[in-house]
N, C-alpha and C positions, 0 to 999 in steps of 0.2 A: 357798165357799172363800175369797172375798175378805174377808168379815167374820171368818172364822176366823183368817186371817193377821193382819188389822189389829188385832183385839182379843185375840189369843192365846187363843182359846177352845179348851178341851180336848175337841174333838169330831172324829170322823173320818168320820161318816156323817150323812145328813140327819136321821135320828131321834135323833141324839146330843144334840140340844137339850133333850130332856125330862129329862136328867140334871142340867142346870144349875139353879142357884137362880134364883128369880124376880127377886130384886134385881139379879143379874148381867145377866140378860136386859133388865131395865128400863134399865140404864145403856147397853147397846148400842142399844136401841130409841130412847132419847132422843137419842143421838148421831146415829143415822141420820136421825131426823126433823129435827134441827137443821141437819144438812148439806143436806138436801133443801130446807129453808126458805131457807137462805142462797143456794143455787143459783137457786131460784125468784125470790128478791128481786133478785139481780143480773140475771137474764134479763129480768124484768119492767121493771126500770129501763132497761136497755139498749134493749130492743125497744119499750118504751112511749114512747120519744122520737119514734117514727114516727107516733104518734097512731092514728087509725082505719085508716090504710093498712096497718098491721102487726098488726091484731088477729087475723087468721087464722093467721099463723105463730106469734104469741104463744100462742094457744090450743093449737096443735099441740105446741109445745115444752113448755108447762106440763103438758099431759097426759102427755107422755113422762117428765117429771121425776116426776110423781105415780105413774105406773105403775112406774118404777124404784124409788121409795121403798117402794111396796107390795110389790114383789118382794123387796127386801132384808129387809123386816120378816117376810115369810112364810117 
């Protein structure tokens, strides 16, 4: 629903994505991937300042960002 509103996609149900053109879906997917990469870069730079002491929280947050991106793409 969030992607539908953000990109004004003309779908009303989960399976409505099959009616969209592949080019239109590629634009949305590229945008989702880029935003995930930006968030991961900011998080990595911020938490990376702690060195080895912050590696466990860094991995946890990075995995959450990755899972959220995968969820949005699916």
